[in-house]
N, C-alpha and C positions, 0 to 999 in steps of 0.2 A: 149621649146617650144615642143619639142617634147614629154619631161616627161611629158606635163601638160596633153597633147594630151591620153598618155598612162593612166594616173589618170583617166580622163575622161571616157575612154573606160572601166575602170577597175568596174567605182565605177557604170555605166550605166548597166553593164553585172550583178552585184550583186543586185541592185533593183528592176531587172525584175525577177531576181531568186527569191527574197523574194516573188514579188508579185505572180509568178504562184505558190509555194507553199502555200500562203497563202489560195488561191482560191482552190487549191484542196483538201485542207485539210479540209475547209467548206463544200464541197461536200462529202467528204469521214468520214463526223462525224460520230462516231459508237454510236447507242442507246441501252445501257443495258435496259435490261427488266427482271422481276420479276415475278413470279405465285404467287395469292394470296392460301395461304395453308389453310387445314384444318383438325383440329383433336387436338389433346391435348396440351395445352399450359403451360409451366410452367414458373412462375417467379421466377427467380433466382438474388439470390447476390453474384456475386463472389469477392475474396479478396484470397491475398496471407497472409499465417501465418508459424508459425515457430512449431515445433513436438518439444512438452514436456512429459516426463512422469508424471502421474497422483500421483504416490507415488514415492519418494527417501528419500534415508538415507545420512545422512548429514558426510563427513569426516571433523570432526574437529580437531583444534588444540590445544592447551592448553588451559585447564577451568579455570584456576587461574591468570593468566596474571595480574587481577587489584590487589591482593591479595600479589603477587611478584613484584609491585611497576612498573611494565611495560604496556606499554599503546599501543605501536605498535611494532609487528613484521616482518621482511621481509623474503621473501620467498626464499631462495637460492637454492633450488632444486626440481622439480616437476618431476614426469614420465610424458609421453607423453599421451594425452587427448585422451581417446577411448581405452586405455589399459585394458586388461581382467585381473583381479585380485582376489586372493583368500583371504580370512580370515587371517589377520595378515600379509599380503603382505606390502612392502615399498613402501610409496606415495610421502610424500616428506619431507624436511630439512626444519628447521627455522636457522634463524639467533640467535645464543645465545651471542651476544656480550652485548646488554644492560642486559639481564639477569642476566651472568657471573658478569658485575660488578656490580651489584645490592648484589647479593652472598656476594662478594669479602666486599662489605660496613657493608654487615651485619655480615660477620666475625669478622671484625675488632671489630664492636660494642660489638658483644657479648664478645671478651677478653677483652675490656676495663669494661666492666659490671663483668666479671668474678673477675679481678683483683679488683675493689671497691668492689665487694661483700668481698672477702679475706680481705682487708684491713680494713672493716667495722666489720668482726667477728674479729679481731687480737684487733682493738682499743677498740672493746667491751668489749674483755676478759680481755685486760689489766685497763679499765677502773673499772670493776666490781672488778676485783681484789683489786684495789685501796679502792673502798666503802667498802669491807668487813673487809679491814687492819682498815680501820678508825671506822669502828663498833668494831672489838677488844679492839682497842685502849679506845674506849669509853666506852666500857662494863670492862674495867680494872680501869678505871678512877670512875666507878659507885662503882664499888665494894671499892675502896680506901677511898671515901667519906664517906659510909657505915660504914666502917671499924672508921675512923677519929670519926662520929656520935656517935659511938659504946663507944667510950674510952672518949667522954668527957660528960657522964652522971653526972661526979661529977665536972662539971667545970660551971663557973658563967650562968645564964640564957642568957646572952647574946650571951656567944660562944656557947651555945648548938643553939641558934635560929638560928645562923650564920650559924652551920654546918647543919641545917637540910635545910635552906636554897641551901647551897652548895650540897649537896645530891638531892634534887628536880631538881636544873638546870642542873647536871648529867644526872638523869634521861631522861628529855624531849630531852636533845641533842641524847640521848644512841635510843629515839624512833623514833624523828626524822631522825638518820642515818637511822634507818631500813626501815621506811618508804619511805625515799627517794633512799634509795637501789632497793626496790620492783619495784617502780616507773620505776627508771632506767633500771632496768631489763626489765619491759615491753616493754618498749620504743626502748631497743635493740633488741629485739625479734620481735617487727613490724617491725621496719625498716629492718632487715633481711629478715622476710617473705615478704616484700613488695619487696625487692633487687630479691628474688628468684624468685618469681611468674613473675616479669619482665624478668627475665632470661629465665625463661620455657618456657614464651611465645614466645621470641626472637628464642627460640631452635624450638620451633614449627614451627615458619615463614622458619626458616633456611629447616627443612624440608620438608614443603609444596611446598618451590622453587624450592629446588631439583629434587622433584616428577616431578615440570612443567618443570624443563631442561630433565629431563628424556622425557618429552612428544612433547619438541620438535624435535624431529624425529617422523613422522606421519606414524601411519599403518592403512591398512583397515579394517572395522568393521565387516564386511561382503564380501561375495562373489558379482562381478558386474562389471560393464564397468564404468570408472574414466571419470564423465564429470566436467569440470571446472565451478567453483562458479562463477556467475556473478558479478559485481560490480555495484555500483548505476548508474552509468552511462550507461550500460550498457557492456563494456567490461570486457572480461573472465579475471579471474586471471591469473598471469603466473609467472616465476621467476623472482623478484624484485618487486612483489606487496606486497604491506602490509596489515597484517589481524590484528585486531584491538581485545582487551578484549569483545569489545560489539559485534564484527561479526567474530569469531573464524573459520568458515567455510572455509575449502579449496579448498573443491570439493564435488561432491555429485556422489553415484551410484543408479541410476534412477532404478526403477522395468519396464523392458520395455514390461511385458505382458501387460500393459493399459497403454495407451499413450492418448495424448489429443492435438489439435492443438489450439494454441493462436494465434487469428488473431484479426485484428482492422477494424472495418465498421466506414465509412461514416456518419457523422452526418446525412445526408440526408434519408437514408436508415436504420437505424437503428430502426425506428418505425415500420418497416417489420418485425423486429428480435424477436423470442420469444423462447424460451426454450423448447425443445422439438423437433423442426421442425428435418428434412432430412436434411443430407447432403453428400453430393458426392467429396471425396477427391483424388487429386493427388500429387504424390511427384516428385520434378524436378528428382531426384535422379534414379528415376524408372518411367519413362514416360510411361510402358507400363501395370503399376499396378496402381490398383484403388481401393477407399476404401470407405467407408461408417461409416458414424455416425450419432450422434444428437448435437443440441447445449445444452450445461450441465450449462452453465452460461454467462449471458448478464449483462455488468457493469451497474449502474444507474448512474455516473457522465464520461462526457466524460474527455477527454485531449487532448493537442496537441503535436505533435512526433515531435521531432530535425528535423530542414530544413522544417519544414510545416506549413501552416497558417490552413490548414483546421484541425478540431476539426473531432476525432473517437473515437468511444469506444471499448472496448477492450469485444470479445465473443470468449468464450471457448467451442470447440468443443470435444468432448468423442469419439473416433474410435470405430466402433463395432468389428473390424476385430486384431486379434494378430498377428503380423510379425516379426522374429528375425531379419529380414533386417533393420527394420525401426529403427533411431536412433536420438537422441535429437539434436536439432537444425539444422532438415534438413528441405528446404522448402518446404511449401506445398501451393497446391493450392484449395481451398475452395469453394463450389459452393452451397450456402444454400436457399434450394427450401421454398420461404416464401408464395408461393399460387400455384394454380392448377386449371385449366377451361380442362372440356372434351367438344370436338366438337364446337371448335370458328375457326373463320377465322383469320389470322393472317398476316402481310407483313413485308418485313425488314425495318426497321426504315429510310433508307436512301431514301426510298420510299415515304415518305409522308415530305409535306411544308405547311407551316402554314402563316398565317397572323395575325394581334393582335386579331381575331376572330373566325378566323374557320381553319380547318385544310381538306385538298385534296390531290389527287395524279393525275399522269398524265395518263390517259387510254391510251392503245397503239391502238387503234382504235376510229377514230370517233373526233379526235381533242379536246377532252374533258376534262375538270379539275372536277373530282368526287367529290364532298363534302364526307366527311366520318366522322362517328363518332366512336372515339376510346376509347380504354380500356386503360386496365395495360399494361406494358411495360417489357421487359427485356433488355438483353445488346443487342440483335441483331434485335429483332421481336418485333411488336407491336398488339394487337387485334382491331380487326376493329369489330363494334358491329353493323354497321349500312353503305350501301352505296356500298358494295361490295360481290359478294360470291365467293365458291371455284370457281378457276380453270381461273378468270379473270386475265389478264395479266395488269402490270402497268409497267410506265418508272422509273429506278432508277435516271438518269439524268435529266436534265430540259431541253423540245426541246427548238431549235432555236428561234421559234416563238411561245412560250409558252404564251406571254400574250396578241396574239388573240383567244386562246383557248377558248371555251363556258365552263360557271360554269355549272353544272349539281348536283340536290339534293340540291336546296335552301330549301326543308321541309326539310330536316335534319338539315341543318345550324338552323333551326327558331326552331328545337326539344332542339337541345344542347344548344342554347341562353336558351330558356326557362326554360330547369333545371337549367344553371347555375344560373338563377335570381331566381329560389326558394331555390336552396341551398345557395344562399348567405343571401334570406330571411330567412331562417331558420336558419342559424348562426347568423343572427344580432337579430333574436326573442329570440334564445339560450343565445346571450351575455346580453339582456336587460333582461331577467329572472331571469339570475345569479346577475346583478347587483341589481335590487328588492331584491333578496334574502339576498343577502348582506346588502341593505338598513333596509330593516326588522331587521333582526339580529341584526343590531347597533342600532337601534330605540328601539326596546326590550333590550335590556341590558342597554341604557342610562336611559331608564324607569323604568328597573326593572323588566322586564317580560309582557309576554300579556297583562296582565290586571293590573300591575302595581305593584311594590314592597314598598311601601312606608318603608323609614329606610334604603334605599340601595343605597347609591353615589358611582355610577358606575366610577367616575373622582375620586374620594377618597382611590380606590384599586390600588393595586402594577400591573406591569406590569402582573408578574406571576398569579396573582387571575384573572388579563383580560383575560388573554388568556386561563387560565381552562375553565371560565364562556361562551369563544366562542366554545372552544370545546364540553361542554357541550350542547350549545345551537344550535349546526350545524344537529343536529338529528331532529330539529322541535319542536312544543310546546309540541305534547305528549310526547316525550321524557326526556323533561325538565321537564313537571310534574310529570312525575314519579318519576326522581329523587328527584324532591320536595317534594314526598310524599306524595301529594295533588292530586284531581280532579279540572278540569278546576274551577267547582262550589264551589268547596272548598276554593278557593282563594290561596294567595301565602306564606302563613303564614309558610310552611316549608324551602320555598326558601330563605325568610327573615333571618329565624332562621341561615341557615347556613353561609349566608353572615354576620351575626352579629356575629358568631363563627369564 
């Protein structure tokens, strides 16, 4: 029973403390104020980026890997990134295992081909010697048949005829043997030339492979600071990485006299970015240093960064200053000035409150919700076109009884509303005009031109021909007729002739 009483007393004490604290906190709510500022207002798009050299020299591995039948080579040693090297200094070593194996296979094949060539030469020599002996024997046989014929002049005609026939056979055999010997010799010479050419090619490949193996030790092509090459996935090459015959770059030697900052701008802000805009650049490694630059390149196609759903566009910023302390891959903070206004009023973004149809602020005097006409904004502030003047004070936080405060500036609301209506109307008119122009172009194409072009069936044209016609007609009727070489009054015979051709 005592324990229950104790728990009850503790509960009452805690509850009372909470009520007292709440009442005290409500009475002591702090309202943060802001003053309307006036002056120059810069519209800034801020992003983070990474320093890169505008120009750099690649430190490349062996160039003849494909000829050496080697596709990928592993890095077994690599000097530390950021090392300052001179021309000819050691950079890296590559694994020679696969290339050495390929060289050994080539050596074995060369030995086999050399032995085969020697055997062919010996066989040819012996074969040709046998042919020469046969020819000599046939020559002797021919002489013998000639002697027999000469001695048979007093023999019967049948015997003489038989000896003549024997002599003719011996002559044909002798001539055929000489022809076969010539053919055999040419055939043997061609075979040996072919084998020698194949062997010379293998010698050349072996010499090239030896040169490639010498290039497996990589040296600096010039003075500079070593920066590791980035892989496709963004990771840098290191010991154990593979280089391929298609991308043999091990590292780079950047030219630090000209640096750029590669950054990515959200698709919402990319329409504000254009080449030549002024940029303020800070570097995380040196917070006390600031640099300037200009936008030098804006990507036309967006991309999606890893682990992000937002589409971004790559933007390159060329630094105006040269600083030997800057290094590639340093993180930068780039502030791109997309617009600038003189003598305008602006307030913190936190002080602006909105409904579906209007924006307003809480004035510090009079319990008034002042309706405002707003302009462009940057990361922290927004321009006030109408509704406030310089030195006016507004609340950054919402007052406790804000719903009871009076709205002021309904005329501004009406102006903004009418302007939005006009903008929407103009937008709609432009859209309708574009649709009409497109419909007119399509109708002209289907009819063959503004006055009709008989003999030209657009449906019978290929896709490429229709696209060419569309491009030609985008400039209007006048440009189309100029291309056809006729005035409107002259008809469209020139255009029809082009179509027929």
